[in-house]
N, C-alpha and C positions, 0 to 999 in steps of 0.2 A: 091186248099185250099196247103197250105208251109207245108211243113215236118218238125217236133220239129227238132228244130238245137241240135247239136251233138255236148255236151262238149269233147274239147280237153284236152286230160292230160298236165299236167304241169310238166314238166321234171326238176329234182333236178336241172340243170345250171342255170335255167330259174328262179326260186327260189331264188336262190341265186344273182341276177342279178338285183330281182329285189330289196332284202335288201339291196344291194350295191346301187340301186336310188334313196329310202329311207334314207340309211343314208347323201349320201350324200344332198339330199332333206331337210335333217331337220338341216344337219352344217349350209347351206344357210340361210333358215330361223330365225338361232340363229345371224348371220352375221348379216341378215337385220335388227334384231330386233336391236341387240349394236346398227347399224348404227344410226335408226331410235330415241331409245335411248338419242344418242352423238346430232344429227340433232336439237329431242324437248329439248332437256339443253342446247345446242347451242343458238335456238331460245328466250327459255327465257329470257337469258341473253345479247341479244343483243340491242343495240342501234337503236332505230329508228329516225322518222322524228321527234320528240317532243323534243330529245336531242340537233339537229345540230340548230334549231329554237332561236338561242340564237344569241346576240351580239357577234364580235370575240373576245375582250378581256377578255366576259364571257365564251367563250367557251374555250379559251387556256387556262383556267384554270380547267374546267369542266373535261379537256381532260385530265388530272395530273392523275393517276390511274387505268385510263380504259385500258383495255386489246385489243391490234390489233391480229387479226388473221386472218394470210394466208394461205387458203387452197386448196392443190390439188386433183386430179380429182382421185387421188385414196386414197385418204378419210387423207392423210398426212397433218399434220394441226403442221404452225409455230405460236408462240405468244412472244407480249413481252409486257411489264405495258409501258406504256406513263411514260417516268419521267420527260420531259424537250418540252416546245414548247414555238415558238413565234409567237405574234399575228401582223398580220400587215393587220390597216385599210383601204384600198383602196382608193380613189382620194387623199384623202389630208394627205397619210402618201408618202410621198418623197420615201421614200425608199421599196414600194409596187411595183411590176409589172403594177402594175391598178391604179401607183402614177399620179394625174389629169382627172382620168376617162379614162385613156386609154385602148383600145378593142386590143385584134390583137387574130389568131387564136390559138395564144401559149398560150396565157393567158385564153380564151376563159370560162374555170370551172371557173374561179374567181367570174365571174357574172353569175352562174347557180345557182340552191337550194340548202339551205344549207345543208353541209354534202354530197358533191360533191369532188371529188379526181382530183388536181391538181396536176400533176406531170413531173416537166420541167427538163430538164441539164442545169451542170454546168462545165465548162472548160472540153464540149464536150467532157465526158468520163463519168460523176460522175449523180445522180438521185436524187432528193431530193422529197419528198410528204407532199404537201398540201393538209386542210379540207378549203371548205369553208364554211362561217357564214355567217351570218343576215349582212347588210352591203352591197353596192353595191361595188362589188370588193373586198370584204372582205376576209381572209383567212389565218388559222392557219398554222406553217408548224412545224411538229412534229423534233422536235428535238431531243432527244435520248429515248431508248427503255430499260427496264433490262428484260433480254431472258428470257421465262418464260417454254417456248416447243421449244420440233426441234431443239435444240443446236448442233447434232451432223451434221445436214444438214446446218444450219446455220456456222458453219464451215467450214466445205468444201466451197458453198456458196463465205465466205470471203476469204477462203484461194486459191483458183482460180485468182482473182485478186488482187494477193499479188505476191515478185519474190521468185521465187525458192529457197528453203533454209530459209525465212523467218523463224523464231522463232512463234511456235505456239502461237495463239491471246489467253488471258485471257480473261474469262469471260466477266466481265465487258469494254473491247475492241470488242464486237461483232458489240452491235450497238448503239454504244455515240456518234452518229453525225446524220447528216439527210442523209448522203452518206452512212453512214456506216448501219443503216438500212433500208437503201432500198436494198440494197447487199444481207444483212441476211436474210430480208424477201422475195426475191423475187421479189421486188414491179417493175415491166417493166412500159416501156412508157403508152406501151398501156394502163394499167389500167387509164391514166388520161382521166378525163370526167366520170369515173364509179360511184356507185352510193352505198355510204357505206350503207344506211341504204334498201337496197335491192340485191345488190350484193350477186354473190353463192363464190364468190373466195378469196373474203376480205372484211372485217367490223367490227367493235368494238363491245366490249363488256362489260359489268358494271365486276369489281373486283369479287374474291369468299367474301363470306360473314364475313368470316375471318379473310382477310383482314387488317382488320379495320381503319381506316379514314386516307384514304390515300392522302390527301388533307387537312391536321390540320396543315402542316407547309410548305406554299409555300412562295419560293424566289424571290422577282418579280428583276428582276436586267434588263443593257442593253441586246443590241439582240447584235450579232456576226456576225464579216463581213463586215458591212455595214458604216465603219468610215466612210466614203466620203461622205455622208447625212446627215452633218450640225446637227441641231439641235433633227435631230428625230435619229439620231446617238445614242443619250442619251437618248432617253426616256425606261421608265421601260414596256417594252415590254415584258418581257423574264421570261419564268416562269418558277418554277423548283421547285420540291421535298428536302428540307434540309436533308444533311445529307443522298442521297441516292450514291450508289457508282458509280452509271452507268450512273451518269449526267456528260455530255460533258465537262463541266466547269464550273467550282466556283467561285463567288464574293465576296469574304470574307469581304468587304464593304457591299456589298448588306444585306447580312445576319446579318451584326453587326444591 
C-alpha cells in the first residue's frame, strides 16, 4: 500500500513565477482573441467563388470599390481599394495574352477557375496582376488602387525600386498603375495561379458599409498600352471610378 503523498511547500519565488506565467498566458489569450476577431471579420467580408463566376466585363466593373488585401505571416496587412480595371476577353480579344485561344505555361492561369490570380512580367522587371473570370482565357487586369492600410510599408516597398534621392511619393502615386500596385502590395510572381477565394496571403473583400455606392459613377474608356492591336485598342474595356484621384489615366472625352 502506497504511503500518502506529502505536500511540497511552495516557495515565494515559485508563486511569483506562476503569476508571471499566468500573466503571459493571459496576454497571449488576448492577442489570440484579437487575431481571431480580425480573421472572423475578414472572413465575413471576403469575396468567394460566387463573386468571381461572372463574365469578364461584368467582373471588371464589379471589382471597382472592392478591397485587395495582402497579408503577411506576422499579421501585417496592406490594403487598397480597386479604382481602375481592364477587361481582356479571351480568344476573340486580339490584345489579350490568350488571343486565338493560345495557351502557354505563362498564361495558364487565364484558363483556370474564375478568381485565379494571373501574374506576368513586363519589360523583364515589373509585374502585373490579373484575375481570371468566366470565359475561355478571359481575365481582368487590376490597373489602380486607392491605398487604405499599411501605407508606411507601401512607401518603403515603392522607394526600394526607385533611384536614390528621388522625391517621396504622394499617396496618390503609390498604386496608380498595374506595376506600381504590385510593388506597393508586394505581389510576387509566385502568386501566379493562387485562388483569391481561398488563399491566406491575398484576397478581396467587400468595401466598408459606410463607403457608399462605389460603382455609382463608372467611366468606360479605351485600354492603355495596346495601340498596336487595331480596333481592339479602341474598345471601351477599361473601367474606373469617376472623380477618384487614384486612377492612373483619366479619359476626359469618355467622361463627357
